[in-house]
C-alpha positions as CSV (number, residue, x, y, z in Angstrom):
1,M,-20.6,6.1,24.2
2,K,-21.0,5.0,20.7
3,L,-17.8,4.0,18.8
4,K,-17.3,5.3,15.3
5,N,-16.6,2.9,12.5
6,I,-13.0,3.9,11.7
7,E,-13.1,1.9,8.5
8,S,-15.5,4.4,7.0
9,E,-13.4,7.4,8.1
10,N,-10.3,8.3,6.1
11,F,-9.5,11.4,8.1
12,G,-9.6,13.5,5.0
13,V,-7.0,11.5,3.1
14,K,-8.1,10.9,-0.5
15,P,-5.5,9.1,-2.5
16,D,-5.2,9.4,-6.3
17,S,-5.7,5.6,-6.7
18,V,-6.2,2.4,-4.7
19,Y,-5.7,-1.0,-6.3
20,S,-6.5,-4.5,-4.9
21,F,-4.9,-7.7,-5.8
22,F,-6.0,-11.3,-5.0
23,D,-4.3,-14.7,-5.2
24,N,-7.1,-17.3,-4.6
25,K,-4.6,-20.2,-4.4
26,K,-2.4,-18.7,-1.7
27,G,-5.1,-16.7,0.0
28,I,-3.1,-13.5,-0.4
29,V,-4.6,-10.1,-0.7
30,G,-2.6,-7.0,-1.5
31,Y,-3.2,-3.3,-2.0
32,L,-1.4,-0.5,-3.7
33,V,-2.3,3.0,-2.7
34,I,-0.9,5.9,-4.8
35,D,-1.4,9.1,-2.8
36,S,0.0,11.5,-5.3
37,N,1.8,11.5,-8.7
38,I,4.4,14.2,-9.0
39,N,6.5,14.4,-12.2
40,G,5.1,10.9,-13.1
41,I,6.7,9.3,-10.1
42,S,5.4,7.9,-6.8
43,G,7.5,6.1,-4.3
44,G,7.0,4.2,-1.0
45,G,7.4,0.7,0.2
46,I,5.8,-2.6,0.7
47,R,4.6,-3.9,4.1
48,I,3.9,-7.6,4.8
49,V,1.3,-7.6,7.5
50,P,-1.3,-10.0,9.0
51,R,-4.0,-7.3,8.3
52,I,-4.3,-3.6,7.5
53,A,-7.3,-1.4,6.6
54,K,-7.2,0.5,3.3
55,F,-7.6,3.8,5.2
56,E,-4.5,3.0,7.2
57,L,-2.5,2.3,4.0
58,S,-3.9,5.6,2.6
59,N,-2.5,7.4,5.6
60,L,0.9,5.7,5.2
61,A,1.0,6.7,1.5
62,R,0.1,10.3,2.4
63,A,3.0,10.2,4.9
64,M,5.3,9.3,2.0
65,T,4.1,12.3,0.1
66,L,4.8,14.5,3.0
67,K,8.2,13.0,3.6
68,Y,9.3,13.6,0.0
69,S,7.9,17.1,0.2
70,F,9.8,17.8,3.4
71,L,13.0,16.5,1.7
72,N,12.3,18.7,-1.3
73,M,12.2,15.5,-3.5
74,P,9.9,15.9,-6.6
75,L,7.9,12.7,-6.3
76,G,4.6,11.6,-4.9
77,G,3.9,9.1,-2.2
78,A,2.6,5.5,-2.4
79,K,2.5,2.5,-0.2
80,A,1.7,-1.2,-0.8
81,A,0.8,-4.0,1.6
82,I,0.7,-7.8,1.3
83,I,-1.9,-9.1,3.8
84,T,-1.0,-12.6,5.0
85,N,-3.8,-13.2,7.5
86,R,-1.1,-14.9,9.6
87,E,0.7,-13.5,12.6
88,K,4.0,-15.2,11.6
89,I,5.3,-16.3,8.3
90,S,8.6,-17.9,7.3
91,E,11.3,-16.1,5.3
92,E,10.6,-18.6,2.5
93,N,6.9,-17.6,2.4
94,K,7.8,-13.9,2.6
95,E,9.9,-14.2,-0.5
96,E,7.2,-16.2,-2.3
97,Y,4.5,-13.6,-1.3
98,I,6.7,-10.7,-2.5
99,K,7.3,-12.4,-5.9
100,L,3.6,-13.1,-6.4
101,F,2.7,-9.5,-5.4
102,S,5.4,-7.9,-7.4
103,K,4.0,-9.5,-10.6
104,N,0.9,-7.4,-10.0
105,L,3.0,-4.2,-9.8
106,I,4.7,-4.6,-13.2
107,P,2.0,-2.6,-15.1
108,F,2.7,0.3,-12.8
109,K,6.4,0.5,-13.5
110,N,7.2,3.7,-15.3
111,N,3.5,4.7,-15.2
112,Y,3.7,6.5,-11.8
């Protein structure tokens, strides 16, 4: 039985936008997936994970869109992830990673 490459499949989820961010000094990679933009607003959250595929993050952003729709809230879904490439990180490092990643998100404030 031949296994499919799930990285190449996005199960029909096509987000509005996908952004990648890199910090070469810290070895941090981050993604922002905006599934939909409703009334100029998208909402979601940030995950700090050892690894995640962009298609998984796209599905999580779509889930946010569906949650907001279910709750009759007029905003689109988004999701962000900070990829640490480590199974465990200290609280100090988490805070540092969030600060570094958040600087990349400033241009998106009030734009989605």
